[in-house]
All heavy atoms as TSV, in Angstrom:
chain	resi	resn	atom	element	x	y	z
A	1	MET	N	N	-5.568	-76.414	59.019
A	1	MET	CA	C	-6.889	-75.904	59.307
A	1	MET	C	C	-6.816	-74.379	59.319
A	1	MET	O	O	-5.971	-73.795	59.981
A	1	MET	CB	C	-7.340	-76.437	60.664
A	1	MET	CG	C	-8.746	-76.069	60.996
A	1	MET	SD	S	-9.336	-76.651	62.604
A	1	MET	CE	C	-9.312	-78.399	62.403
A	2	ASP	N	N	-7.680	-73.774	58.549
A	2	ASP	CA	C	-7.648	-72.315	58.486
A	2	ASP	C	C	-8.297	-71.703	59.722
A	2	ASP	O	O	-8.892	-72.380	60.553
A	2	ASP	CB	C	-8.319	-71.815	57.205
A	2	ASP	CG	C	-9.779	-72.226	57.108
A	2	ASP	OD1	O	-10.165	-73.204	57.760
A	2	ASP	OD2	O	-10.509	-71.539	56.372
A	3	LYS	N	N	-8.150	-70.385	59.821
A	3	LYS	CA	C	-8.596	-69.658	61.003
A	3	LYS	C	C	-10.109	-69.737	61.186
A	3	LYS	O	O	-10.606	-69.885	62.303
A	3	LYS	CB	C	-8.148	-68.204	60.860
A	3	LYS	CG	C	-8.273	-67.382	62.083
A	3	LYS	CD	C	-7.669	-66.009	61.830
A	3	LYS	CE	C	-7.627	-65.184	63.074
A	3	LYS	NZ	N	-7.034	-63.879	62.852
A	4	LYS	N	N	-10.848	-69.678	60.091
A	4	LYS	CA	C	-12.304	-69.705	60.156
A	4	LYS	C	C	-12.799	-71.048	60.682
A	4	LYS	O	O	-13.670	-71.114	61.548
A	4	LYS	CB	C	-12.880	-69.409	58.773
A	4	LYS	CG	C	-14.383	-69.396	58.725
A	4	LYS	CD	C	-14.910	-68.936	57.380
A	4	LYS	CE	C	-14.635	-69.946	56.315
A	4	LYS	NZ	N	-15.331	-69.643	55.052
A	5	ARG	N	N	-12.244	-72.127	60.179
A	5	ARG	CA	C	-12.674	-73.464	60.598
A	5	ARG	C	C	-12.288	-73.736	62.048
A	5	ARG	O	O	-13.060	-74.341	62.800
A	5	ARG	CB	C	-12.064	-74.512	59.688
A	5	ARG	CG	C	-12.603	-75.888	59.937
A	5	ARG	CD	C	-12.083	-76.837	58.926
A	5	ARG	NE	N	-12.503	-76.395	57.594
A	5	ARG	CZ	C	-12.871	-77.211	56.641
A	5	ARG	NH1	N	-12.838	-78.494	56.852
A	5	ARG	NH2	N	-13.243	-76.756	55.470
A	6	ALA	N	N	-11.100	-73.284	62.455
A	6	ALA	CA	C	-10.676	-73.480	63.845
A	6	ALA	C	C	-11.565	-72.701	64.806
A	6	ALA	O	O	-11.931	-73.202	65.875
A	6	ALA	CB	C	-9.226	-73.050	64.008
A	7	ALA	N	N	-11.927	-71.487	64.433
A	7	ALA	CA	C	-12.808	-70.687	65.282
A	7	ALA	C	C	-14.195	-71.310	65.372
A	7	ALA	O	O	-14.804	-71.351	66.448
A	7	ALA	CB	C	-12.893	-69.260	64.748
A	8	PHE	N	N	-14.696	-71.821	64.252
A	8	PHE	CA	C	-16.017	-72.445	64.235
A	8	PHE	C	C	-16.041	-73.700	65.115
A	8	PHE	O	O	-16.976	-73.924	65.883
A	8	PHE	CB	C	-16.415	-72.772	62.796
A	8	PHE	CG	C	-17.839	-73.183	62.635
A	8	PHE	CD1	C	-18.850	-72.243	62.716
A	8	PHE	CD2	C	-18.172	-74.500	62.387
A	8	PHE	CE1	C	-20.165	-72.617	62.570
A	8	PHE	CE2	C	-19.489	-74.887	62.233
A	8	PHE	CZ	C	-20.490	-73.939	62.333
A	9	PHE	N	N	-14.985	-74.509	65.025
A	9	PHE	CA	C	-14.879	-75.704	65.855
A	9	PHE	C	C	-14.766	-75.347	67.336
A	9	PHE	O	O	-15.367	-75.989	68.190
A	9	PHE	CB	C	-13.683	-76.546	65.412
A	9	PHE	CG	C	-13.438	-77.738	66.272
A	9	PHE	CD1	C	-14.303	-78.826	66.240
A	9	PHE	CD2	C	-12.354	-77.778	67.123
A	9	PHE	CE1	C	-14.078	-79.929	67.047
A	9	PHE	CE2	C	-12.126	-78.871	67.928
A	9	PHE	CZ	C	-12.984	-79.952	67.889
A	10	SER	N	N	-13.998	-74.303	67.632
A	10	SER	CA	C	-13.801	-73.935	69.032
A	10	SER	C	C	-15.075	-73.372	69.662
A	10	SER	O	O	-15.272	-73.515	70.868
A	10	SER	CB	C	-12.648	-72.941	69.181
A	10	SER	OG	O	-12.956	-71.730	68.539
A	11	ILE	N	N	-15.947	-72.761	68.873
A	11	ILE	CA	C	-17.228	-72.288	69.409
A	11	ILE	C	C	-18.009	-73.476	69.972
A	11	ILE	O	O	-18.502	-73.422	71.100
A	11	ILE	CB	C	-18.050	-71.568	68.322
A	11	ILE	CG1	C	-17.404	-70.237	67.951
A	11	ILE	CG2	C	-19.478	-71.329	68.792
A	11	ILE	CD1	C	-18.008	-69.585	66.728
A	12	PHE	N	N	-18.120	-74.548	69.214
A	12	PHE	CA	C	-18.851	-75.721	69.680
A	12	PHE	C	C	-18.152	-76.403	70.849
A	12	PHE	O	O	-18.808	-76.897	71.770
A	12	PHE	CB	C	-19.072	-76.707	68.539
A	12	PHE	CG	C	-20.100	-76.239	67.571
A	12	PHE	CD1	C	-19.729	-75.822	66.306
A	12	PHE	CD2	C	-21.436	-76.182	67.926
A	12	PHE	CE1	C	-20.684	-75.373	65.405
A	12	PHE	CE2	C	-22.392	-75.739	67.037
A	12	PHE	CZ	C	-22.012	-75.336	65.772
A	13	LEU	N	N	-16.836	-76.416	70.834
A	13	LEU	CA	C	-16.087	-77.004	71.936
A	13	LEU	C	C	-16.340	-76.240	73.233
A	13	LEU	O	O	-16.630	-76.847	74.276
A	13	LEU	CB	C	-14.591	-77.024	71.613
A	13	LEU	CG	C	-13.682	-77.552	72.703
A	13	LEU	CD1	C	-13.923	-79.046	72.889
A	13	LEU	CD2	C	-12.248	-77.269	72.360
A	14	PHE	N	N	-16.258	-74.918	73.179
A	14	PHE	CA	C	-16.472	-74.113	74.380
A	14	PHE	C	C	-17.918	-74.172	74.853
A	14	PHE	O	O	-18.187	-74.151	76.056
A	14	PHE	CB	C	-16.053	-72.662	74.156
A	14	PHE	CG	C	-14.567	-72.491	73.978
A	14	PHE	CD1	C	-14.056	-71.689	72.976
A	14	PHE	CD2	C	-13.669	-73.133	74.811
A	14	PHE	CE1	C	-12.701	-71.527	72.806
A	14	PHE	CE2	C	-12.299	-72.978	74.648
A	14	PHE	CZ	C	-11.823	-72.177	73.643
A	15	LEU	N	N	-18.860	-74.275	73.931
A	15	LEU	CA	C	-20.257	-74.412	74.340
A	15	LEU	C	C	-20.513	-75.768	74.999
A	15	LEU	O	O	-21.300	-75.861	75.947
A	15	LEU	CB	C	-21.182	-74.208	73.148
A	15	LEU	CG	C	-21.296	-72.764	72.656
A	15	LEU	CD1	C	-22.198	-72.701	71.433
A	15	LEU	CD2	C	-21.806	-71.849	73.737
A	16	ALA	N	N	-19.850	-76.811	74.524
A	16	ALA	CA	C	-19.992	-78.125	75.155
A	16	ALA	C	C	-19.412	-78.105	76.573
A	16	ALA	O	O	-20.004	-78.661	77.509
A	16	ALA	CB	C	-19.296	-79.187	74.314
A	17	ILE	N	N	-18.279	-77.448	76.741
A	17	ILE	CA	C	-17.683	-77.300	78.075
A	17	ILE	C	C	-18.625	-76.514	78.973
A	17	ILE	O	O	-18.806	-76.835	80.150
A	17	ILE	CB	C	-16.306	-76.616	77.979
A	17	ILE	CG1	C	-15.305	-77.538	77.292
A	17	ILE	CG2	C	-15.795	-76.207	79.356
A	17	ILE	CD1	C	-13.994	-76.865	76.931
A	18	ASN	N	N	-19.257	-75.491	78.411
A	18	ASN	CA	C	-20.183	-74.660	79.167
A	18	ASN	C	C	-21.380	-75.474	79.654
A	18	ASN	O	O	-21.777	-75.376	80.814
A	18	ASN	CB	C	-20.641	-73.494	78.296
A	18	ASN	CG	C	-21.288	-72.396	79.083
A	18	ASN	OD1	O	-21.452	-72.497	80.280
A	18	ASN	ND2	N	-21.661	-71.338	78.403
A	19	VAL	N	N	-21.969	-76.276	78.787
A	19	VAL	CA	C	-23.120	-77.094	79.173
A	19	VAL	C	C	-22.734	-78.091	80.262
A	19	VAL	O	O	-23.458	-78.264	81.256
A	19	VAL	CB	C	-23.701	-77.820	77.939
A	19	VAL	CG1	C	-24.692	-78.886	78.341
A	19	VAL	CG2	C	-24.330	-76.822	76.991
A	20	PHE	N	N	-21.595	-78.728	80.117
A	20	PHE	CA	C	-21.126	-79.679	81.112
A	20	PHE	C	C	-20.875	-79.006	82.459
A	20	PHE	O	O	-21.259	-79.521	83.517
A	20	PHE	CB	C	-19.854	-80.373	80.609
A	20	PHE	CG	C	-19.320	-81.398	81.554
A	20	PHE	CD1	C	-19.959	-82.611	81.710
A	20	PHE	CD2	C	-18.179	-81.142	82.291
A	20	PHE	CE1	C	-19.475	-83.566	82.584
A	20	PHE	CE2	C	-17.683	-82.089	83.171
A	20	PHE	CZ	C	-18.328	-83.306	83.326
A	21	SER	N	N	-20.257	-77.832	82.436
A	21	SER	CA	C	-19.964	-77.114	83.677
A	21	SER	C	C	-21.234	-76.648	84.368
A	21	SER	O	O	-21.343	-76.729	85.598
A	21	SER	CB	C	-19.071	-75.904	83.389
A	21	SER	OG	O	-17.835	-76.319	82.907
A	22	LEU	N	N	-22.177	-76.168	83.601
A	22	LEU	CA	C	-23.420	-75.715	84.213
A	22	LEU	C	C	-24.231	-76.880	84.777
A	22	LEU	O	O	-24.890	-76.732	85.805
A	22	LEU	CB	C	-24.237	-74.907	83.211
A	22	LEU	CG	C	-23.652	-73.524	82.888
A	22	LEU	CD1	C	-24.489	-72.841	81.820
A	22	LEU	CD2	C	-23.561	-72.660	84.127
A	23	SER	N	N	-24.173	-78.037	84.134
A	23	SER	CA	C	-24.864	-79.198	84.706
A	23	SER	C	C	-24.196	-79.620	86.014
A	23	SER	O	O	-24.880	-80.018	86.965
A	23	SER	CB	C	-24.912	-80.348	83.711
A	23	SER	OG	O	-23.637	-80.893	83.515
A	24	ASN	N	N	-22.875	-79.531	86.085
A	24	ASN	CA	C	-22.178	-79.816	87.343
A	24	ASN	C	C	-22.531	-78.798	88.416
A	24	ASN	O	O	-22.648	-79.144	89.597
A	24	ASN	CB	C	-20.667	-79.840	87.140
A	24	ASN	CG	C	-20.184	-81.153	86.614
A	24	ASN	OD1	O	-20.829	-82.171	86.796
A	24	ASN	ND2	N	-19.036	-81.135	85.955
A	25	ALA	N	N	-22.687	-77.543	88.031
A	25	ALA	CA	C	-23.060	-76.504	88.994
A	25	ALA	C	C	-24.453	-76.768	89.559
A	25	ALA	O	O	-24.687	-76.620	90.758
A	25	ALA	CB	C	-23.006	-75.128	88.330
A	26	ILE	N	N	-25.375	-77.180	88.711
A	26	ILE	CA	C	-26.739	-77.466	89.174
A	26	ILE	C	C	-26.743	-78.670	90.112
A	26	ILE	O	O	-27.392	-78.655	91.165
A	26	ILE	CB	C	-27.674	-77.679	87.965
A	26	ILE	CG1	C	-27.858	-76.366	87.224
A	26	ILE	CG2	C	-29.016	-78.237	88.411
A	26	ILE	CD1	C	-28.530	-76.505	85.879
A	27	GLU	N	N	-26.007	-79.716	89.747
A	27	GLU	CA	C	-25.932	-80.894	90.617
A	27	GLU	C	C	-25.279	-80.548	91.949
A	27	GLU	O	O	-25.709	-81.029	93.002
A	27	GLU	CB	C	-25.143	-82.004	89.933
A	27	GLU	CG	C	-25.869	-82.658	88.793
A	27	GLU	CD	C	-25.022	-83.701	88.089
A	27	GLU	OE1	O	-23.925	-84.003	88.579
A	27	GLU	OE2	O	-25.470	-84.199	87.049
A	28	GLY	N	N	-24.257	-79.718	91.917
A	28	GLY	CA	C	-23.610	-79.294	93.157
A	28	GLY	C	C	-24.512	-78.426	94.010
A	28	GLY	O	O	-24.478	-78.495	95.247
A	29	TYR	N	N	-25.327	-77.610	93.365
A	29	TYR	CA	C	-26.256	-76.753	94.101
A	29	TYR	C	C	-27.292	-77.586	94.841
A	29	TYR	O	O	-27.583	-77.343	96.009
A	29	TYR	CB	C	-26.943	-75.777	93.144
A	29	TYR	CG	C	-27.977	-74.908	93.811
A	29	TYR	CD1	C	-27.585	-73.822	94.590
A	29	TYR	CD2	C	-29.333	-75.170	93.659
A	29	TYR	CE1	C	-28.531	-73.028	95.211
A	29	TYR	CE2	C	-30.279	-74.381	94.280
A	29	TYR	CZ	C	-29.874	-73.307	95.053
A	29	TYR	OH	O	-30.815	-72.527	95.661
A	30	TYR	N	N	-27.838	-78.581	94.161
A	30	TYR	CA	C	-28.843	-79.428	94.805
A	30	TYR	C	C	-28.226	-80.338	95.862
A	30	TYR	O	O	-28.902	-80.761	96.795
A	30	TYR	CB	C	-29.609	-80.255	93.783
A	30	TYR	CG	C	-30.596	-79.426	93.003
A	30	TYR	CD1	C	-30.627	-79.477	91.621
A	30	TYR	CD2	C	-31.493	-78.597	93.641
A	30	TYR	CE1	C	-31.525	-78.717	90.899
A	30	TYR	CE2	C	-32.394	-77.825	92.941
A	30	TYR	CZ	C	-32.411	-77.893	91.571
A	30	TYR	OH	O	-33.295	-77.136	90.865
A	31	GLY	N	N	-26.956	-80.633	95.718
A	31	GLY	CA	C	-26.273	-81.462	96.705
A	31	GLY	C	C	-25.619	-80.657	97.808
A	31	GLY	O	O	-24.935	-81.211	98.664
A	32	HIS	N	N	-25.774	-79.326	97.796
A	32	HIS	CA	C	-25.205	-78.420	98.800
A	32	HIS	C	C	-23.681	-78.529	98.859
A	32	HIS	O	O	-23.085	-78.524	99.930
A	32	HIS	CB	C	-25.818	-78.669	100.181
A	32	HIS	CG	C	-27.299	-78.504	100.195
A	32	HIS	ND1	N	-27.903	-77.276	100.063
A	32	HIS	CD2	C	-28.302	-79.401	100.314
A	32	HIS	CE1	C	-29.214	-77.420	100.116
A	32	HIS	NE2	N	-29.490	-78.723	100.249
A	33	GLU	N	N	-23.054	-78.643	97.702
A	33	GLU	CA	C	-21.596	-78.702	97.610
A	33	GLU	C	C	-21.114	-77.376	97.028
A	33	GLU	O	O	-21.015	-77.197	95.813
A	33	GLU	CB	C	-21.167	-79.865	96.724
A	33	GLU	CG	C	-21.661	-81.207	97.197
A	33	GLU	CD	C	-21.431	-82.311	96.191
A	33	GLU	OE1	O	-20.733	-82.079	95.183
A	33	GLU	OE2	O	-21.950	-83.408	96.405
A	34	ASP	N	N	-20.818	-76.417	97.903
A	34	ASP	CA	C	-20.493	-75.065	97.460
A	34	ASP	C	C	-19.222	-74.997	96.621
A	34	ASP	O	O	-19.136	-74.221	95.666
A	34	ASP	CB	C	-20.359	-74.137	98.665
A	34	ASP	CG	C	-21.696	-73.914	99.355
A	34	ASP	OD1	O	-22.733	-74.064	98.689
A	34	ASP	OD2	O	-21.682	-73.588	100.561
A	35	GLU	N	N	-18.210	-75.783	96.975
A	35	GLU	CA	C	-16.953	-75.747	96.214
A	35	GLU	C	C	-17.180	-76.178	94.772
A	35	GLU	O	O	-16.604	-75.622	93.842
A	35	GLU	CB	C	-15.898	-76.646	96.856
A	35	GLU	CG	C	-15.543	-76.300	98.276
A	35	GLU	CD	C	-16.498	-76.922	99.293
A	35	GLU	OE1	O	-17.148	-77.940	98.989
A	35	GLU	OE2	O	-16.597	-76.361	100.398
A	36	ARG	N	N	-18.016	-77.185	94.600
A	36	ARG	CA	C	-18.321	-77.706	93.261
A	36	ARG	C	C	-19.085	-76.659	92.445
A	36	ARG	O	O	-18.834	-76.496	91.255
A	36	ARG	CB	C	-19.120	-78.985	93.391
A	36	ARG	CG	C	-19.419	-79.674	92.102
A	36	ARG	CD	C	-20.112	-80.989	92.371
A	36	ARG	NE	N	-20.553	-81.609	91.141
A	36	ARG	CZ	C	-21.272	-82.696	91.094
A	36	ARG	NH1	N	-21.620	-83.310	92.203
A	36	ARG	NH2	N	-21.638	-83.199	89.942
A	37	VAL	N	N	-19.996	-75.956	93.106
A	37	VAL	CA	C	-20.790	-74.936	92.411
A	37	VAL	C	C	-19.892	-73.797	91.952
A	37	VAL	O	O	-19.945	-73.385	90.787
A	37	VAL	CB	C	-21.919	-74.401	93.324
A	37	VAL	CG1	C	-22.619	-73.221	92.677
A	37	VAL	CG2	C	-22.909	-75.493	93.641
A	38	TYR	N	N	-19.066	-73.268	92.851
A	38	TYR	CA	C	-18.213	-72.142	92.494
A	38	TYR	C	C	-17.220	-72.501	91.391
A	38	TYR	O	O	-17.002	-71.728	90.458
A	38	TYR	CB	C	-17.463	-71.622	93.716
A	38	TYR	CG	C	-18.376	-70.983	94.741
A	38	TYR	CD1	C	-18.239	-71.269	96.088
A	38	TYR	CD2	C	-19.379	-70.102	94.359
A	38	TYR	CE1	C	-19.075	-70.699	97.026
A	38	TYR	CE2	C	-20.220	-69.525	95.285
A	38	TYR	CZ	C	-20.060	-69.823	96.619
A	38	TYR	OH	O	-20.883	-69.259	97.542
A	39	GLY	N	N	-16.625	-73.672	91.495
A	39	GLY	CA	C	-15.670	-74.095	90.469
A	39	GLY	C	C	-16.319	-74.258	89.107
A	39	GLY	O	O	-15.779	-73.825	88.090
A	40	ALA	N	N	-17.503	-74.864	89.090
A	40	ALA	CA	C	-18.192	-75.093	87.820
A	40	ALA	C	C	-18.671	-73.775	87.202
A	40	ALA	O	O	-18.613	-73.606	85.980
A	40	ALA	CB	C	-19.364	-76.037	88.020
A	41	VAL	N	N	-19.120	-72.851	88.019
A	41	VAL	CA	C	-19.579	-71.563	87.492
A	41	VAL	C	C	-18.402	-70.762	86.940
A	41	VAL	O	O	-18.524	-70.114	85.895
A	41	VAL	CB	C	-20.346	-70.772	88.578
A	41	VAL	CG1	C	-20.582	-69.333	88.152
A	41	VAL	CG2	C	-21.665	-71.458	88.880
A	42	ILE	N	N	-17.268	-70.821	87.587
A	42	ILE	CA	C	-16.083	-70.115	87.079
A	42	ILE	C	C	-15.655	-70.695	85.736
A	42	ILE	O	O	-15.366	-69.950	84.789
A	42	ILE	CB	C	-14.937	-70.181	88.114
A	42	ILE	CG1	C	-15.271	-69.289	89.306
A	42	ILE	CG2	C	-13.612	-69.767	87.495
A	42	ILE	CD1	C	-14.332	-69.440	90.472
A	43	VAL	N	N	-15.644	-72.018	85.628
A	43	VAL	CA	C	-15.289	-72.656	84.352
A	43	VAL	C	C	-16.305	-72.287	83.273
A	43	VAL	O	O	-15.939	-72.007	82.128
A	43	VAL	CB	C	-15.184	-74.190	84.521
A	43	VAL	CG1	C	-15.065	-74.881	83.180
A	43	VAL	CG2	C	-14.004	-74.542	85.398
A	44	ALA	N	N	-17.587	-72.238	83.624
A	44	ALA	CA	C	-18.628	-71.880	82.661
A	44	ALA	C	C	-18.478	-70.432	82.195
A	44	ALA	O	O	-18.656	-70.137	81.005
A	44	ALA	CB	C	-20.008	-72.099	83.271
A	45	LEU	N	N	-18.140	-69.534	83.100
A	45	LEU	CA	C	-17.954	-68.130	82.709
A	45	LEU	C	C	-16.746	-67.963	81.786
A	45	LEU	O	O	-16.808	-67.220	80.796
A	45	LEU	CB	C	-17.795	-67.256	83.949
A	45	LEU	CG	C	-19.066	-67.022	84.761
A	45	LEU	CD1	C	-18.744	-66.268	86.049
A	45	LEU	CD2	C	-20.087	-66.264	83.940
A	46	ILE	N	N	-15.660	-68.640	82.103
A	46	ILE	CA	C	-14.470	-68.563	81.249
A	46	ILE	C	C	-14.776	-69.153	79.876
A	46	ILE	O	O	-14.384	-68.587	78.849
A	46	ILE	CB	C	-13.285	-69.292	81.925
A	46	ILE	CG1	C	-12.827	-68.506	83.148
A	46	ILE	CG2	C	-12.130	-69.481	80.951
A	46	ILE	CD1	C	-11.830	-69.240	84.014
A	47	SER	N	N	-15.497	-70.257	79.840
A	47	SER	CA	C	-15.847	-70.870	78.568
A	47	SER	C	C	-16.779	-69.988	77.750
A	47	SER	O	O	-16.690	-69.948	76.527
A	47	SER	CB	C	-16.437	-72.244	78.845
A	47	SER	OG	O	-17.621	-72.463	78.220
A	48	THR	N	N	-17.667	-69.261	78.419
A	48	THR	CA	C	-18.546	-68.322	77.713
A	48	THR	C	C	-17.752	-67.191	77.091
A	48	THR	O	O	-18.003	-66.804	75.942
A	48	THR	CB	C	-19.600	-67.756	78.690
A	48	THR	OG1	O	-20.348	-68.831	79.238
A	48	THR	CG2	C	-20.522	-66.791	77.992
A	49	ILE	N	N	-16.795	-66.662	77.820
A	49	ILE	CA	C	-15.950	-65.587	77.292
A	49	ILE	C	C	-15.143	-66.081	76.090
A	49	ILE	O	O	-15.038	-65.392	75.067
A	49	ILE	CB	C	-15.027	-65.039	78.400
A	49	ILE	CG1	C	-15.862	-64.294	79.443
A	49	ILE	CG2	C	-13.949	-64.133	77.825
A	49	ILE	CD1	C	-15.112	-63.960	80.708
A	50	LEU	N	N	-14.598	-67.285	76.184
A	50	LEU	CA	C	-13.816	-67.837	75.079
A	50	LEU	C	C	-14.695	-68.138	73.861
A	50	LEU	O	O	-14.269	-67.920	72.721
A	50	LEU	CB	C	-13.079	-69.093	75.533
A	50	LEU	CG	C	-11.956	-68.865	76.544
A	50	LEU	CD1	C	-11.405	-70.189	77.035
A	50	LEU	CD2	C	-10.865	-68.000	75.952
A	51	ALA	N	N	-15.915	-68.619	74.080
A	51	ALA	CA	C	-16.830	-68.888	72.962
A	51	ALA	C	C	-17.225	-67.585	72.273
A	51	ALA	O	O	-17.320	-67.525	71.045
A	51	ALA	CB	C	-18.068	-69.627	73.445
A	52	THR	N	N	-17.451	-66.540	73.049
A	52	THR	CA	C	-17.790	-65.241	72.471
A	52	THR	C	C	-16.624	-64.682	71.658
A	52	THR	O	O	-16.813	-64.165	70.555
A	52	THR	CB	C	-18.185	-64.254	73.581
A	52	THR	OG1	O	-19.254	-64.818	74.345
A	52	THR	CG2	C	-18.616	-62.923	73.004
A	53	THR	N	N	-15.426	-64.815	72.184
A	53	THR	CA	C	-14.236	-64.367	71.457
A	53	THR	C	C	-14.065	-65.161	70.165
A	53	THR	O	O	-13.772	-64.585	69.111
A	53	THR	CB	C	-12.990	-64.527	72.341
A	53	THR	OG1	O	-13.185	-63.813	73.558
A	53	THR	CG2	C	-11.754	-64.007	71.643
A	54	ALA	N	N	-14.261	-66.469	70.237
A	54	ALA	CA	C	-14.155	-67.307	69.036
A	54	ALA	C	C	-15.228	-66.945	68.019
A	54	ALA	O	O	-14.980	-66.982	66.814
A	54	ALA	CB	C	-14.266	-68.778	69.415
A	55	PHE	N	N	-16.410	-66.581	68.494
A	55	PHE	CA	C	-17.470	-66.167	67.581
A	55	PHE	C	C	-17.066	-64.914	66.807
A	55	PHE	O	O	-17.257	-64.833	65.589
A	55	PHE	CB	C	-18.782	-65.908	68.334
A	55	PHE	CG	C	-19.817	-65.228	67.502
A	55	PHE	CD1	C	-20.494	-65.916	66.514
A	55	PHE	CD2	C	-20.103	-63.883	67.689
A	55	PHE	CE1	C	-21.452	-65.284	65.722
A	55	PHE	CE2	C	-21.046	-63.244	66.912
A	55	PHE	CZ	C	-21.725	-63.940	65.926
A	56	PHE	N	N	-16.506	-63.938	67.494
A	56	PHE	CA	C	-16.108	-62.707	66.803
A	56	PHE	C	C	-14.948	-62.952	65.839
A	56	PHE	O	O	-14.879	-62.327	64.780
A	56	PHE	CB	C	-15.784	-61.601	67.806
A	56	PHE	CG	C	-17.016	-61.017	68.453
A	56	PHE	CD1	C	-17.184	-61.066	69.815
A	56	PHE	CD2	C	-18.015	-60.439	67.683
A	56	PHE	CE1	C	-18.317	-60.538	70.408
A	56	PHE	CE2	C	-19.151	-59.903	68.262
A	56	PHE	CZ	C	-19.312	-59.954	69.636
A	57	ILE	N	N	-14.049	-63.858	66.187
A	57	ILE	CA	C	-12.964	-64.219	65.262
A	57	ILE	C	C	-13.540	-64.895	64.031
A	57	ILE	O	O	-13.158	-64.597	62.895
A	57	ILE	CB	C	-11.929	-65.112	65.974
A	57	ILE	CG1	C	-11.177	-64.315	67.021
A	57	ILE	CG2	C	-10.969	-65.731	64.973
A	57	ILE	CD1	C	-10.307	-65.144	67.933
A	58	TRP	N	N	-14.482	-65.830	64.238
A	58	TRP	CA	C	-15.128	-66.512	63.118
A	58	TRP	C	C	-15.899	-65.531	62.243
A	58	TRP	O	O	-15.832	-65.583	61.020
A	58	TRP	CB	C	-16.063	-67.594	63.636
A	58	TRP	CG	C	-16.902	-68.190	62.550
A	58	TRP	CD1	C	-16.516	-69.144	61.660
A	58	TRP	CD2	C	-18.240	-67.855	62.220
A	58	TRP	NE1	N	-17.563	-69.423	60.807
A	58	TRP	CE2	C	-18.635	-68.638	61.127
A	58	TRP	CE3	C	-19.165	-66.956	62.753
A	58	TRP	CZ2	C	-19.886	-68.557	60.556
A	58	TRP	CZ3	C	-20.408	-66.871	62.196
A	58	TRP	CH2	C	-20.759	-67.669	61.107
A	59	LYS	N	N	-16.616	-64.625	62.871
A	59	LYS	CA	C	-17.411	-63.644	62.124
A	59	LYS	C	C	-16.512	-62.746	61.281
A	59	LYS	O	O	-16.814	-62.454	60.124
A	59	LYS	CB	C	-18.231	-62.807	63.104
A	59	LYS	CG	C	-19.144	-61.812	62.458
A	59	LYS	CD	C	-19.935	-61.052	63.511
A	59	LYS	CE	C	-20.684	-59.909	62.890
A	59	LYS	NZ	N	-21.365	-59.098	63.908
A	60	LYS	N	N	-15.402	-62.341	61.837
A	60	LYS	CA	C	-14.455	-61.498	61.095
A	60	LYS	C	C	-13.871	-62.264	59.912
A	60	LYS	O	O	-13.741	-61.712	58.811
A	60	LYS	CB	C	-13.346	-61.040	62.030
A	60	LYS	CG	C	-12.370	-60.104	61.386
A	60	LYS	CD	C	-11.318	-59.650	62.387
A	60	LYS	CE	C	-10.309	-58.760	61.717
A	60	LYS	NZ	N	-9.251	-58.355	62.669
A	61	ALA	N	N	-13.545	-63.528	60.106
A	61	ALA	CA	C	-12.967	-64.334	59.028
A	61	ALA	C	C	-14.026	-64.690	57.972
A	61	ALA	O	O	-13.714	-64.769	56.783
A	61	ALA	CB	C	-12.343	-65.598	59.583
A	62	GLU	N	N	-15.259	-64.901	58.393
A	62	GLU	CA	C	-16.330	-65.300	57.470
A	62	GLU	C	C	-16.726	-64.167	56.531
A	62	GLU	O	O	-16.945	-64.377	55.346
A	62	GLU	CB	C	-17.555	-65.762	58.280
A	62	GLU	CG	C	-18.727	-66.164	57.454
A	62	GLU	CD	C	-18.544	-67.484	56.733
A	62	GLU	OE1	O	-17.710	-68.291	57.163
A	62	GLU	OE2	O	-19.232	-67.709	55.719
A	63	TYR	N	N	-16.827	-62.967	57.069
A	63	TYR	CA	C	-17.314	-61.845	56.275
A	63	TYR	C	C	-16.206	-60.907	55.824
A	63	TYR	O	O	-16.449	-59.749	55.523
A	63	TYR	CB	C	-18.378	-61.080	57.074
A	63	TYR	CG	C	-19.570	-61.936	57.359
A	63	TYR	CD1	C	-19.822	-62.404	58.640
A	63	TYR	CD2	C	-20.436	-62.317	56.348
A	63	TYR	CE1	C	-20.911	-63.216	58.910
A	63	TYR	CE2	C	-21.525	-63.130	56.600
A	63	TYR	CZ	C	-21.752	-63.572	57.878
A	63	TYR	OH	O	-22.831	-64.369	58.138
A	64	LYS	N	N	-15.003	-61.413	55.771
A	64	LYS	CA	C	-13.851	-60.638	55.316
A	64	LYS	C	C	-13.895	-60.499	53.799
A	64	LYS	O	O	-14.139	-61.458	53.084
A	64	LYS	CB	C	-12.567	-61.354	55.746
A	64	LYS	CG	C	-11.320	-60.584	55.501
A	64	LYS	CD	C	-10.169	-61.401	56.055
A	64	LYS	CE	C	-8.872	-60.681	55.862
A	64	LYS	NZ	N	-7.768	-61.479	56.371
A	65	LYS	N	N	-13.670	-59.315	53.316
A	65	LYS	CA	C	-13.665	-59.090	51.862
A	65	LYS	C	C	-12.316	-58.739	51.357
A	65	LYS	O	O	-11.448	-58.316	51.954
A	65	LYS	CB	C	-14.643	-57.974	51.510
A	65	LYS	CG	C	-16.064	-58.422	51.677
A	65	LYS	CD	C	-16.998	-57.403	51.099
A	65	LYS	CE	C	-18.417	-57.944	51.217
A	65	LYS	NZ	N	-19.367	-57.116	50.566
């Protein structure tokens, strides 16, 4: 698998993790479970950073001349 395809796949993977983590954070917030909220938000932030990094790697590989 080349670098462009791996980066493109990882963008969707990290976004799926982000959606799942944020849904857990919302459920924890409504259930007044602070530990669950903090853990899910931290995972969501890390996944956002990784998705952004993967996007820039994909963009560099896609438009490379």
